[in-house]
Short mmCIF file of the C-alpha atoms (twelve columns), coordinates in Angstrom:
data_MODEL
# 
_entry.id   MODEL 
# 
loop_
_atom_site.group_PDB 
_atom_site.id 
_atom_site.type_symbol 
_atom_site.label_atom_id 
_atom_site.label_alt_id 
_atom_site.label_comp_id 
_atom_site.label_asym_id 
_atom_site.label_seq_id 
_atom_site.Cartn_x 
_atom_site.Cartn_y 
_atom_site.Cartn_z 
_atom_site.pdbx_PDB_model_num 
ATOM 1   C CA . UNK A 1   0.371   0.079  -0.229  1 
ATOM 2   C CA . UNK A 2   1.325   3.595  -0.825  1 
ATOM 3   C CA . UNK A 3   0.151   5.319  2.268   1 
ATOM 4   C CA . UNK A 4   3.221   2.514  4.050   1 
ATOM 5   C CA . UNK A 5   6.230   3.426  1.970   1 
ATOM 6   C CA . UNK A 6   8.382   6.335  3.338   1 
ATOM 7   C CA . UNK A 7   7.986   9.434  1.699   1 
ATOM 8   C CA . UNK A 8   11.638  10.661 -0.536  1 
ATOM 9   C CA . UNK A 9   14.154  12.765 2.386   1 
ATOM 10  C CA . UNK A 10  14.232  16.586 1.807   1 
ATOM 11  C CA . UNK A 11  17.485  17.992 3.581   1 
ATOM 12  C CA . UNK A 12  18.867  18.842 -0.479  1 
ATOM 13  C CA . UNK A 13  15.739  20.955 -0.856  1 
ATOM 14  C CA . UNK A 14  17.449  24.896 -1.454  1 
ATOM 15  C CA . UNK A 15  15.893  27.447 -1.466  1 
ATOM 16  C CA . UNK A 16  14.248  27.720 -4.832  1 
ATOM 17  C CA . UNK A 17  11.297  30.743 -4.724  1 
ATOM 18  C CA . UNK A 18  10.597  29.070 -8.691  1 
ATOM 19  C CA . UNK A 19  9.558   26.319 -7.352  1 
ATOM 20  C CA . UNK A 20  8.108   27.834 -4.249  1 
ATOM 21  C CA . UNK A 21  5.588   29.280 -6.293  1 
ATOM 22  C CA . UNK A 22  4.809   26.478 -7.798  1 
ATOM 23  C CA . UNK A 23  4.093   24.641 -4.350  1 
ATOM 24  C CA . UNK A 24  2.021   27.820 -2.588  1 
ATOM 25  C CA . UNK A 25  -1.072  26.887 -4.503  1 
ATOM 26  C CA . UNK A 26  -1.070  22.498 -3.428  1 
ATOM 27  C CA . UNK A 27  -0.201  23.688 0.439   1 
ATOM 28  C CA . UNK A 28  -2.583  26.385 0.994   1 
ATOM 29  C CA . UNK A 29  -4.663  28.127 -1.382  1 
ATOM 30  C CA . UNK A 30  -8.549  27.715 -2.376  1 
ATOM 31  C CA . UNK A 31  -8.140  23.909 -2.857  1 
ATOM 32  C CA . UNK A 32  -4.979  22.744 -1.104  1 
ATOM 33  C CA . UNK A 33  -4.339  20.787 1.373   1 
ATOM 34  C CA . UNK A 34  -5.828  23.039 3.738   1 
ATOM 35  C CA . UNK A 35  -9.130  23.007 2.510   1 
ATOM 36  C CA . UNK A 36  -9.080  18.913 2.497   1 
ATOM 37  C CA . UNK A 37  -7.974  19.638 6.005   1 
ATOM 38  C CA . UNK A 38  -10.997 20.918 7.540   1 
ATOM 39  C CA . UNK A 39  -13.335 19.853 5.097   1 
ATOM 40  C CA . UNK A 40  -13.061 16.197 6.095   1 
ATOM 41  C CA . UNK A 41  -13.059 16.503 9.524   1 
ATOM 42  C CA . UNK A 42  -16.019 18.890 9.057   1 
ATOM 43  C CA . UNK A 43  -17.540 16.067 7.749   1 
ATOM 44  C CA . UNK A 44  -16.499 13.157 9.452   1 
ATOM 45  C CA . UNK A 45  -18.770 14.929 12.364  1 
ATOM 46  C CA . UNK A 46  -21.259 15.839 10.342  1 
ATOM 47  C CA . UNK A 47  -21.621 12.324 9.371   1 
ATOM 48  C CA . UNK A 48  -20.808 10.915 13.296  1 
ATOM 49  C CA . UNK A 49  -23.551 12.958 13.835  1 
ATOM 50  C CA . UNK A 50  -25.633 11.302 12.084  1 
ATOM 51  C CA . UNK A 51  -25.266 7.980  12.402  1 
ATOM 52  C CA . UNK A 52  -23.058 7.164  9.696   1 
ATOM 53  C CA . UNK A 53  -19.804 5.715  12.246  1 
ATOM 54  C CA . UNK A 54  -18.362 3.704  8.849   1 
ATOM 55  C CA . UNK A 55  -17.671 7.368  6.766   1 
ATOM 56  C CA . UNK A 56  -16.390 9.585  9.327   1 
ATOM 57  C CA . UNK A 57  -13.996 7.092  10.757  1 
ATOM 58  C CA . UNK A 58  -12.626 7.001  6.580   1 
ATOM 59  C CA . UNK A 59  -13.504 10.655 6.837   1 
ATOM 60  C CA . UNK A 60  -11.013 11.146 9.150   1 
ATOM 61  C CA . UNK A 61  -8.254  9.010  8.119   1 
ATOM 62  C CA . UNK A 62  -8.256  11.122 4.908   1 
ATOM 63  C CA . UNK A 63  -8.121  13.461 6.359   1 
ATOM 64  C CA . UNK A 64  -4.824  12.049 8.247   1 
ATOM 65  C CA . UNK A 65  -3.524  11.907 5.269   1 
ATOM 66  C CA . UNK A 66  -3.627  15.356 3.994   1 
ATOM 67  C CA . UNK A 67  -1.758  16.421 7.473   1 
ATOM 68  C CA . UNK A 68  0.724   15.062 6.770   1 
ATOM 69  C CA . UNK A 69  0.633   16.237 3.378   1 
ATOM 70  C CA . UNK A 70  0.374   20.280 4.402   1 
ATOM 71  C CA . UNK A 71  2.891   19.027 6.643   1 
ATOM 72  C CA . UNK A 72  5.775   18.050 3.983   1 
ATOM 73  C CA . UNK A 73  4.342   20.979 1.670   1 
ATOM 74  C CA . UNK A 74  5.308   23.140 5.075   1 
ATOM 75  C CA . UNK A 75  8.806   21.992 5.759   1 
ATOM 76  C CA . UNK A 76  9.869   22.086 1.851   1 
ATOM 77  C CA . UNK A 77  7.996   25.877 1.485   1 
ATOM 78  C CA . UNK A 78  10.601  26.639 4.880   1 
ATOM 79  C CA . UNK A 79  13.102  24.925 3.071   1 
ATOM 80  C CA . UNK A 80  13.014  26.916 -0.191  1 
ATOM 81  C CA . UNK A 81  13.062  29.706 0.950   1 
ATOM 82  C CA . UNK A 82  9.765   31.716 2.920   1 
ATOM 83  C CA . UNK A 83  8.066   31.036 6.174   1 
ATOM 84  C CA . UNK A 84  4.944   28.826 6.123   1 
ATOM 85  C CA . UNK A 85  2.272   30.729 6.561   1 
ATOM 86  C CA . UNK A 86  -1.119  30.053 5.677   1 
ATOM 87  C CA . UNK A 87  -1.714  32.090 1.702   1 
ATOM 88  C CA . UNK A 88  -1.066  30.412 -1.850  1 
ATOM 89  C CA . UNK A 89  1.657   33.841 -2.634  1 
ATOM 90  C CA . UNK A 90  4.401   33.028 -0.232  1 
ATOM 91  C CA . UNK A 91  7.019   34.556 0.488   1 
ATOM 92  C CA . UNK A 92  4.399   37.655 1.326   1 
ATOM 93  C CA . UNK A 93  2.627   37.934 3.660   1 
ATOM 94  C CA . UNK A 94  -1.177  38.213 1.337   1 
ATOM 95  C CA . UNK A 95  -3.545  36.613 0.797   1 
ATOM 96  C CA . UNK A 96  -4.237  34.545 3.663   1 
ATOM 97  C CA . UNK A 97  -6.188  31.711 3.465   1 
ATOM 98  C CA . UNK A 98  -10.160 31.748 4.514   1 
ATOM 99  C CA . UNK A 99  -12.332 28.767 5.803   1 
ATOM 100 C CA . UNK A 100 -14.915 29.796 3.296   1 
ATOM 101 C CA . UNK A 101 -13.146 27.709 0.995   1 
ATOM 102 C CA . UNK A 102 -14.607 24.887 2.483   1 
ATOM 103 C CA . UNK A 103 -17.960 23.130 1.067   1 
ATOM 104 C CA . UNK A 104 -19.905 23.420 4.081   1 
ATOM 105 C CA . UNK A 105 -22.887 21.143 2.481   1 
ATOM 106 C CA . UNK A 106 -24.826 18.571 5.105   1 
ATOM 107 C CA . UNK A 107 -25.662 16.729 2.386   1 
ATOM 108 C CA . UNK A 108 -24.025 13.261 2.436   1 
ATOM 109 C CA . UNK A 109 -23.923 12.014 -1.368  1 
ATOM 110 C CA . UNK A 110 -23.323 15.748 -1.465  1 
ATOM 111 C CA . UNK A 111 -20.271 16.137 0.275   1 
ATOM 112 C CA . UNK A 112 -18.687 12.705 -1.315  1 
ATOM 113 C CA . UNK A 113 -19.049 14.385 -5.013  1 
ATOM 114 C CA . UNK A 114 -17.251 17.211 -3.526  1 
ATOM 115 C CA . UNK A 115 -14.547 15.571 -2.212  1 
ATOM 116 C CA . UNK A 116 -14.264 12.747 -4.717  1 
ATOM 117 C CA . UNK A 117 -14.060 16.608 -7.223  1 
ATOM 118 C CA . UNK A 118 -11.480 17.668 -4.437  1 
ATOM 119 C CA . UNK A 119 -9.417  14.741 -5.176  1 
ATOM 120 C CA . UNK A 120 -9.507  14.768 -8.882  1 
ATOM 121 C CA . UNK A 121 -8.257  18.696 -8.635  1 
ATOM 122 C CA . UNK A 122 -5.358  17.676 -6.673  1 
ATOM 123 C CA . UNK A 123 -4.893  14.875 -8.597  1 
ATOM 124 C CA . UNK A 124 -5.043  17.186 -11.439 1 
ATOM 125 C CA . UNK A 125 -2.525  20.038 -9.323  1 
ATOM 126 C CA . UNK A 126 0.218   17.544 -8.553  1 
ATOM 127 C CA . UNK A 127 0.374   16.267 -12.245 1 
ATOM 128 C CA . UNK A 128 0.850   19.476 -12.647 1 
ATOM 129 C CA . UNK A 129 3.686   20.755 -10.239 1 
ATOM 130 C CA . UNK A 130 5.760   17.836 -11.673 1 
ATOM 131 C CA . UNK A 131 5.216   18.777 -15.342 1 
ATOM 132 C CA . UNK A 132 6.914   22.661 -14.576 1 
ATOM 133 C CA . UNK A 133 9.467   21.691 -11.793 1 
ATOM 134 C CA . UNK A 134 12.709  21.797 -12.708 1 
ATOM 135 C CA . UNK A 135 13.749  20.342 -8.603  1 
ATOM 136 C CA . UNK A 136 13.775  16.398 -8.320  1 
ATOM 137 C CA . UNK A 137 14.403  16.850 -4.659  1 
ATOM 138 C CA . UNK A 138 10.606  18.326 -4.054  1 
ATOM 139 C CA . UNK A 139 9.747   16.680 -7.415  1 
ATOM 140 C CA . UNK A 140 10.187  13.397 -5.446  1 
ATOM 141 C CA . UNK A 141 8.312   14.217 -3.067  1 
ATOM 142 C CA . UNK A 142 5.186   15.499 -4.810  1 
ATOM 143 C CA . UNK A 143 5.126   12.748 -7.032  1 
ATOM 144 C CA . UNK A 144 4.378   10.441 -3.605  1 
ATOM 145 C CA . UNK A 145 1.613   12.271 -1.993  1 
ATOM 146 C CA . UNK A 146 0.332   12.337 -6.160  1 
ATOM 147 C CA . UNK A 147 0.485   8.819  -5.391  1 
ATOM 148 C CA . UNK A 148 -1.299  9.310  -2.002  1 
ATOM 149 C CA . UNK A 149 -4.408  11.847 -3.516  1 
ATOM 150 C CA . UNK A 150 -5.057  8.581  -6.184  1 
ATOM 151 C CA . UNK A 151 -5.772  6.287  -2.875  1 
ATOM 152 C CA . UNK A 152 -7.657  8.510  -1.452  1 
ATOM 153 C CA . UNK A 153 -9.928  9.129  -4.352  1 
ATOM 154 C CA . UNK A 154 -10.272 6.051  -4.967  1 
ATOM 155 C CA . UNK A 155 -11.308 5.197  -1.385  1 
ATOM 156 C CA . UNK A 156 -13.574 8.002  -1.597  1 
ATOM 157 C CA . UNK A 157 -15.134 6.232  -5.231  1 
ATOM 158 C CA . UNK A 158 -15.936 3.762  -2.997  1 
ATOM 159 C CA . UNK A 159 -17.585 5.405  -0.275  1 
ATOM 160 C CA . UNK A 160 -20.223 6.951  -2.300  1 
ATOM 161 C CA . UNK A 161 -20.817 3.698  -3.364  1 
ATOM 162 C CA . UNK A 162 -21.305 2.367  0.068   1 
ATOM 163 C CA . UNK A 163 -23.930 4.849  -0.167  1 
ATOM 164 C CA . UNK A 164 -26.104 5.089  -3.065  1 
# 
């Protein structure tokens, strides 16, 4: 399973503002990892409150994976030369993250459809980053994150099938 594989080392990552600009939206942009973490935790509570504990647990597990991605991106952003503040445009402290990016629907089916869309967007975003990035150590970490995002998409599709 991909989640059990180790991540590549980040020791060789050095200051690189071009790579920093490519990574920042995936970190704290509108459709980035921070939004995924907040959205999946929110949805976990909604599922739990409606008696769907299996769905709630699955969402928390995926949220934890997204938290790890958030931590990895923050570490890389710091190594690339900017403080890992929650903005889509570091090193400038502007355009701070807004929790209004989270989809707050309470309908179970709509939640899972939003999550599938979010994971598809994440996959596309990471693939785009990989096409444009020239920094090999960062690309190795992004490739590893991409594999987990594909697992998340698969899990959300399974959950949607169970819900139907």
